N, C-alpha and C positions, 0 to 999 in steps of 0.2 A: 368498495375501495377502487379508485381509478388507477390507471396505469402508472401515472407519476408517483402516486402515494405508494403503490406496490414497489416500484423501483427504489424509492427513498428508503423504505423499510428494508429491502434487500441490501442496499448500500450500507445501511447502519449495521446489519449483521456481519458485514465483512470488517467493520471497524471496531465496534465496541459492544454490540448486543449479541451475545452468544446464541446460536441457533443449532443447526445440525453440524456446525464446524466452529472451530475456535476463531475469534476475530483477532485482528492484528494488534490492537491496543494492549490487551493483557499479555499477548505473546512477547511484547518488547518492554513492558513495564518493569522497572526495577533493574534493568540490565546496566552494567558498567560498559564503558568504552572497550575495555579489554575483552569482556564477554562478547560484545557485539562484533569485535574484530577477529575472534577466534576462528580458526580453520582446523579441521581434523588433519592430523599428520598424514602425509602421502595421499590426500584426497584432492581431487579436482573439484572442489565444492566452493560455492560462493559463501561468503560470510553473512551473518545476520545484517550487518551494516550495509553490505552490497545489495542484499535483497531488499532492504528498506529503501535504499536509493532508487532502485528499479521501480518499486511501487509508486514512489513519490512522482517520478518523472511522468509515468503514464496517467496518473490522476491529474496532475497539473496540466498536461497536454489536453486531456479530454475536457477539463473545466474551461480551458481557453476556447476550445471549439464550441462548447455550449454557449459561451458568452459572446461568441463572434469575434474574439480577439485573435490577432495574427500570432502564430507560434513560430518563433525564430530560433529556438534552441534545439534544432533537429539533431538527434543522436541516433545511431543505429542501436539495435537491441543490446549488444554487448556493452556499448559505451554507457548505457543507462545505469549499469551497476556501479559506475564510478562517478556518479553525479556530484557527490561531495567527497572530499578527500578523507580517507579512513585513517584517523589518528587515534592514538591511545590517550585521548583527552576526554574526560567525562563531560566537560562543558560543550565540546564540539558534538559529542554524541547526543547530549540533551537537546541541542539545536536541531539535529536531524529528527529526533523524536517529535519535537515541536513542529517541524516542517511537515511531517506526515499527518499530524493532527490538522494543521492549517490546510494542507492539500485536500484532506477529506472534507473539511468544512466548506472549502471553496467549491468542490465538486458537488456537494450536497446543496449548497445555495444555488448554484447554477442549474442543477436539475430541478429544484423546486420551482423555478421560473420557466421551465420548459413546457411547452404545450404539446398536446397529442399530435398535432400536425408536425411539429418540429421532430418529435420522436420517430415519425414515419419517414422523414427525409434522410437521405444519405446513410441509411442503415444505422441511425443513431441509437435506437433501442438495442440493437444487437451489440453495438460497441459498448454500451453501458453494461450489458449482461456479461460481455467478455471481460471487462475490467473487474467485475465482481468475482467471477470465477478465477481470474488471474490472481486477485488478492488472496482468495482462499487457498489456492495452490501454493503460493509462496509463503503464506502464513504457516502452512503445514511443514514446509521446509525449515522455517525458522524454529518451530517447535521441536522438530527432529534434531536440529543442531543444539538446541538448549538441552534436550535429553542426553545427547552424546557428551556434552560438556558437564553435565550434572547440575545445570542451573534451572531446570524446570521443576517447579514445586511438586512434590509427590502428592499433595492433596488435590490436585486437579484431575 
């Protein structure tokens, strides 16, 4: 298995193919906008919706870099959590879920066209690994929020 194939496999485990950690897709499947917007009382915690916004931003930004596109939507780390407006509207939430899917596919497609030489430039391979670890970290937070609100299926 070459490096790009290994990175693609690892990227897929953060999105939908369960490995040593739960991927994002099943962590957000079946949620309502209300559940995605829920925040524990008295807690300084980001919501599921905010965490998903954050993940989308960094996947879209890295895909643009891999594709050689200029990235003009520069946000600081905290601003990324508010990439889309958090509404109690299921249609809007489904659009966010679709956007994370599109962001994953876009990053995957860009990575599949990346050469070994490109991976070695500008610490690109390290940035890809960071995105994957970052996704796993925030997915864990999302699952914890679901457990706290009672929306995580007990059969998992």
